C-alpha positions in Angstrom: 60.2 -80.4 11.9 61.0 -82.7 15.0 58.2 -83.3 17.1 59.6 -83.7 20.6 62.6 -83.9 22.7 63.6 -87.6 22.3 63.1 -87.2 18.4 65.8 -84.4 18.3 68.3 -86.2 20.2 68.5 -89.1 17.1 69.7 -86.7 14.5 73.1 -86.6 13.4 75.2 -84.0 11.4 73.5 -83.4 8.0 75.1 -85.2 5.1 74.2 -83.4 1.6 72.0 -81.0 3.3 69.9 -84.3 4.7 70.1 -84.9 8.4 71.6 -88.0 9.2 68.8 -89.6 11.6 70.7 -92.6 13.1 67.4 -94.3 14.2 63.8 -93.9 14.4 62.8 -91.4 16.8 60.1 -91.7 19.9 57.0 -89.5 20.9 55.5 -90.2 24.5 52.2 -88.7 22.8 50.0 -90.3 20.3 51.1 -89.1 17.0 47.5 -87.9 16.1 47.8 -85.4 19.1 51.6 -84.5 18.7 51.0 -83.2 15.2 47.9 -80.6 14.2 47.6 -82.8 10.4 48.5 -85.5 9.0 49.3 -85.4 5.3 48.5 -88.9 3.9 49.3 -90.7 1.0 46.4 -93.0 -0.4 47.7 -95.6 -2.7 49.0 -98.3 -0.4 47.9 -96.2 2.6 44.5 -95.8 2.8 43.6 -97.9 -0.2 45.3 -100.6 -2.4 44.0 -101.3 -5.6 40.5 -99.8 -5.2 39.9 -101.6 -1.7 40.4 -100.1 1.6 43.4 -100.9 3.6 42.1 -102.9 6.7 41.6 -101.0 9.9 42.4 -97.5 7.7 39.1 -96.1 8.1 38.5 -96.5 11.9 42.1 -95.2 12.6 41.4 -92.5 10.4 38.3 -92.1 12.2 39.5 -92.1 15.9 42.6 -89.8 15.0 40.2 -87.1 13.6 38.2 -87.6 16.6 41.3 -86.2 18.9 41.8 -83.4 17.1 44.1 -84.1 13.9 43.2 -82.6 10.5 43.4 -85.2 8.0 44.6 -84.3 4.3 45.0 -86.8 1.7 47.9 -85.7 -0.5 48.5 -88.0 -3.8 51.0 -87.8 -6.5 47.8 -89.4 -8.7 47.0 -87.0 -11.0 44.2 -89.1 -13.0 41.3 -88.4 -11.1 39.5 -84.9 -9.6 39.6 -84.2 -5.7 35.6 -84.8 -5.9 36.0 -88.0 -7.5 38.4 -89.1 -5.0 36.8 -88.0 -1.8 33.6 -89.8 -3.1 35.9 -93.1 -3.8 37.4 -92.9 -0.4 34.0 -92.1 1.2 32.7 -95.0 -0.3 35.4 -96.9 2.1 34.2 -95.3 4.9 36.6 -92.3 5.4 34.7 -89.2 5.8 36.3 -87.0 3.3 35.2 -83.8 1.2 36.8 -82.5 -2.2 38.6 -80.0 0.2 40.4 -82.7 2.2 42.3 -83.9 -1.3 45.2 -82.5 -2.8 46.4 -83.8 -6.1 49.8 -83.4 -8.1 47.7 -82.0 -10.7 46.7 -79.0 -9.0 50.5 -78.5 -7.5 51.5 -78.6 -11.2 48.6 -76.1 -12.2 49.7 -74.0 -9.8 53.1 -73.9 -10.7 52.5 -73.4 -14.5 49.9 -70.5 -13.5 52.7 -68.7 -11.6 54.9 -68.5 -14.6 52.5 -68.3 -17.5 50.2 -65.5 -18.7 46.4 -66.2 -18.0 44.6 -68.0 -20.8 48.0 -69.7 -21.9 47.6 -72.7 -24.0 49.1 -76.0 -22.3 49.3 -79.1 -23.5 47.9 -82.1 -21.6 49.3 -85.5 -21.4 47.0 -86.7 -19.2 43.2 -87.2 -17.5 40.2 -84.8 -17.6 41.0 -84.2 -13.9 44.6 -82.6 -14.8 42.7 -80.5 -17.6 40.1 -79.2 -14.6 43.1 -78.3 -12.6 44.7 -75.9 -15.2 41.0 -74.3 -15.9 40.6 -73.4 -12.4 44.3 -71.4 -12.5 43.2 -69.8 -15.4 45.1 -71.6 -18.3 43.8 -73.3 -21.4 44.6 -76.8 -21.9 45.1 -78.1 -25.6 45.9 -81.3 -27.1 48.1 -80.8 -30.4 51.2 -78.9 -30.7 49.5 -76.7 -33.6 48.0 -74.9 -30.6 51.5 -73.7 -30.2 51.7 -74.5 -26.1 53.9 -72.5 -23.7 54.2 -75.9 -21.8 53.6 -79.5 -21.6 52.3 -81.1 -18.4 52.3 -84.8 -18.1 50.1 -86.6 -15.4 49.0 -90.5 -15.3 46.1 -91.8 -17.3 45.6 -95.5 -17.9 44.4 -94.7 -21.5 47.6 -92.7 -23.1 47.9 -92.7 -26.5 51.0 -92.7 -28.8 49.4 -90.0 -30.9 49.2 -87.6 -27.5 52.6 -88.4 -27.0 53.7 -87.4 -30.6 51.9 -83.8 -30.3 53.6 -83.5 -26.4 57.2 -84.4 -28.3 56.8 -81.7 -31.3 55.4 -79.3 -28.5 58.5 -80.0 -26.3 61.0 -79.6 -29.9 59.3 -76.7 -30.5 60.4 -74.8 -27.3 57.6 -75.5 -24.7 58.5 -75.7 -21.1 57.9 -79.5 -19.4 56.3 -80.3 -16.2 55.3 -83.7 -14.8 52.9 -84.1 -11.7 55.2 -87.0 -10.5 57.6 -89.6 -11.6 56.6 -92.5 -9.5 57.9 -95.4 -11.4 55.1 -97.8 -10.3 51.7 -97.6 -9.2 50.5 -100.1 -6.6 47.5 -102.2 -7.3 46.0 -105.5 -6.0 47.3 -107.3 -8.9 50.9 -106.0 -8.0 53.1 -102.9 -9.1 52.2 -101.4 -12.4 54.0 -98.6 -14.5 53.3 -95.3 -13.2 53.7 -91.9 -14.4 57.4 -91.7 -14.3 57.7 -94.8 -16.4 55.4 -93.1 -19.0 57.4 -89.7 -19.1 60.5 -91.7 -19.9 59.2 -91.9 -23.3 59.4 -88.2 -23.6 62.8 -87.9 -22.1 64.0 -90.7 -24.3 62.6 -89.2 -27.5 63.3 -85.6 -26.8 66.1 -85.0 -24.4 64.1 -83.1 -22.0 63.3 -83.6 -18.6 60.5 -82.4 -16.8 60.5 -80.2 -13.6 58.1 -82.2 -11.2 55.6 -80.6 -9.0 54.7 -84.3 -6.9 56.5 -85.8 -3.8 59.1 -85.4 -3.3 59.6 -82.1 -4.5 58.3 -79.1 -2.9 55.5 -77.8 -4.9 52.7 -80.7 -3.9 54.1 -80.3 0.0 53.6 -76.5 -0.3 50.3 -77.0 -1.8 49.1 -79.1 0.9 50.2 -76.9 3.8 48.9 -73.7 2.1 45.5 -75.8 1.7 45.3 -77.1 5.0 47.0 -74.5 7.2 49.0 -76.8 9.2 51.8 -75.7 11.2 53.0 -79.1 12.5 52.3 -81.6 9.6 53.2 -85.4 9.8 54.0 -86.8 6.4 52.4 -90.3 6.0 53.2 -92.6 3.3 54.2 -96.0 2.2 57.0 -95.0 -0.3 60.4 -94.1 0.7 61.4 -92.2 -2.6 58.4 -90.0 -2.5 56.3 -90.0 0.8 59.3 -90.1 3.0 61.9 -88.2 1.0 59.6 -85.7 0.2 58.9 -84.8 4.1 62.5 -85.2 4.7 63.2 -82.3 2.2 60.7 -80.2 3.3 61.4 -80.1 6.8 59.0 -82.1 8.1 58.4 -85.3 10.5 57.1 -88.5 8.7 55.7 -91.9 9.4 56.2 -94.9 7.1 53.5 -97.5 7.1 54.1 -101.1 5.8 50.9 -101.7 3.9 52.0 -100.6 0.4 55.3 -100.6 -1.5 57.8 -100.4 0.9 59.1 -103.5 2.7 60.7 -104.2 5.9 64.0 -104.7 4.4 63.8 -101.8 2.6 63.4 -99.5 5.8 66.8 -101.2 7.1 68.4 -100.1 4.2 67.1 -96.4 3.9 69.4 -94.0 3.1 69.6 -90.6 5.1 67.3 -89.2 2.6 64.6 -91.7 3.0 64.8 -92.3 6.8 61.1 -91.9 8.2 61.1 -90.4 11.5 58.6 -93.2 12.8 57.4 -96.6 11.7 54.2 -98.3 11.9 52.3 -101.7 10.9 49.6 -99.5 9.1 47.5 -96.4 10.0 46.8 -97.5 13.4 50.2 -96.0 14.1 48.6 -92.6 14.0 46.8 -93.5 17.5 49.8 -94.5 19.4 53.2 -93.3 21.1 56.3 -94.2 19.7 58.6 -96.1 21.7 62.4 -95.2 22.1 65.2 -97.4 20.2 67.7 -97.3 23.1 71.1 -97.5 22.5 73.3 -99.8 25.0 76.8 -99.8 25.7 77.8 -102.9 23.9 76.6 -101.3 20.6 73.3 -103.0 20.7 70.1 -101.0 20.2 66.6 -102.2 22.1 63.2 -101.4 21.5 60.3 -103.4 23.2 61.5 -107.0 23.9 63.8 -106.9 20.9 67.5 -106.2 20.7 69.6 -106.1 17.7 73.2 -105.3 16.6 75.7 -105.1 13.8 78.4 -107.8 13.7 81.8 -106.3 14.9 82.7 -107.6 11.2 80.3 -105.1 9.7 77.7 -106.0 7.3 75.5 -108.7 9.1 72.7 -107.9 11.5 71.6 -110.2 14.7 68.2 -109.7 16.1 67.1 -111.5 19.5 64.0 -111.1 21.5 60.1 -111.0 21.1 57.3 -109.0 21.6 55.6 -106.4 18.6 57.1 -107.0 15.2 57.8 -103.3 14.5 59.4 -102.6 17.6 61.8 -105.3 15.9 61.8 -103.6 13.1 62.8 -100.2 14.9 65.5 -101.7 16.7 67.0 -103.2 13.3 66.6 -99.8 12.1 68.7 -98.4 15.0 71.7 -100.8 14.4 71.5 -100.4 10.7 71.3 -96.6 9.8 74.5 -95.2 11.6 77.2 -97.0 9.4 74.7 -97.7 6.2 76.9 -100.7 5.4 74.3 -103.5 5.6 73.6 -105.6 2.6 70.7 -106.4 1.3 71.0 -110.0 2.1 71.7 -109.4 5.5 68.6 -106.9 5.9 66.2 -109.8 4.3 67.6 -112.3 6.4 67.2 -110.1 9.8 63.7 -109.2 8.9 62.8 -112.9 8.0 61.4 -113.9 11.3 59.3 -110.6 12.5 56.4 -111.6 9.9 55.7 -108.6 8.4 
């Protein structure tokens, strides 16, 4: 869903069903006015390791005051919507349980649409995932002897070998397999820790079964968020290219990448078509501003703000000159790098080094 005329002009021919966006897009309006709802990731966007990202609460409060609906859409299935709402409310973010959409809810709806009411489902995950299943009329169980019709796996920090064993037995007996998400890592203040995707690999490796995924970037969680918010012009906001941004791209929604979590500036420069955000911002303050145009010049350079970036004629090396807002410099670099997609990781890292991001 392209939000404005300037944005439509920057998308090239589709490749493998994904629009080949060639540069970040422009928006004359502040994003909070150009879109009716923000579908916000939590970890790395609103908070990091249990502490609020600086300025996040204030930016969200202002976006809401300007009429943007806020929904918190998370792949983390370890806590209930009410617990998540209480946590972010304690950080100064006004939120209720109805504003939170989790991959546990998406997984529960997915299973409830396929299984008879009251069906046993073996839960490899937290009590929040069990609650989500009960809300959809399914019966959570913990042992293979209960003959579950499905196994659902979500992140929990106290996962036991015994529960993994029960799940493996159930899968070998023919139960279907759903994962709330397959994020390989979980961002924390101490650094990246193993996420649900890494834990899922235990069962994949031991049974040969691969799960159907309910969370980002797959469609079920995005559909759940739209269903609960009623959004018609959503903006997906996240810090991960492979979940938040890819999910938006695959579901036809515009996206905003913020640099407060997992993705680095060099990662953004190297993004493949499936992972290229519509917009870039340092943090959630980007919701309150317009997005500048990235202009292509006849000399093959790309300009944004006070910065100029170009890919050398020999290919593979990025040159950046100018000054101003560092994010404008990053936008210009993406404009230079994305069309060809031939920039090396070393060249991207070198080009962004002077931006201070």
